[in-house]
C-alpha positions in Angstrom: -0.6 31.2 -7.6 -2.1 30.4 -4.2 -0.4 27.7 -2.1 -2.5 24.9 -0.1 -1.6 22.5 2.4 -2.9 19.0 1.9 -2.9 16.5 4.9 -3.9 13.0 4.5 -6.6 12.1 7.1 -7.8 8.8 6.0 -6.2 5.3 5.1 -5.9 4.1 1.5 -6.1 0.5 2.3 -8.9 -0.9 0.3 -9.2 2.0 -2.1 -9.0 1.7 -5.9 -5.4 1.7 -7.4 -6.1 5.0 -9.1 -6.8 6.8 -5.9 -3.5 5.1 -4.3 -1.5 6.4 -7.2 -3.3 10.0 -6.8 -2.1 10.0 -3.1 1.4 9.0 -4.0 1.4 11.6 -6.7 0.5 14.4 -4.2 3.4 13.3 -2.0 1.3 11.7 0.7 1.1 8.1 1.9 0.6 8.0 5.7 -1.8 9.4 7.8 -1.1 12.8 9.1 1.5 13.6 6.5 1.1 17.0 4.9 2.5 18.7 1.9 2.5 22.5 0.8 2.0 22.8 -3.1 1.0 25.6 -5.6 -2.7 25.4 -6.3 -3.0 24.6 -10.1 -5.9 23.2 -12.0 -3.8 19.8 -12.0 -3.8 19.8 -8.2 -7.4 20.7 -7.8 -8.3 17.8 -10.0 -6.2 15.3 -7.8 -7.6 16.8 -4.7 -11.2 16.4 -6.0 -10.5 12.7 -6.6 -9.4 11.9 -3.1 -11.2 14.6 -1.2 -12.7 11.9 1.1 -9.2 10.9 2.2 -7.5 14.5 2.5 -8.1 17.8 4.3 -7.2 20.9 2.4 -6.3 24.3 3.9 -5.3 27.5 2.2 -2.2 29.2 3.1 
C-alpha cells in the first residue's frame, strides 16, 4: 500500500461533531500537525469527509 502524509491546515472550530471526530481519528487536532498513514479505502473516505480541512501528499 502507498503511504500518504496528511496535514491539518484549517481549524475544526465551528465544524460539525462528525468532522471533529474524523480529524481526531486521523491523529490530527492542531493546525500544521502531520501524520503518515497507509492509504486504505477507510483512510480515503475519512480524507474525503474532511478534505476542506486537510492537505494530502503522497510519499
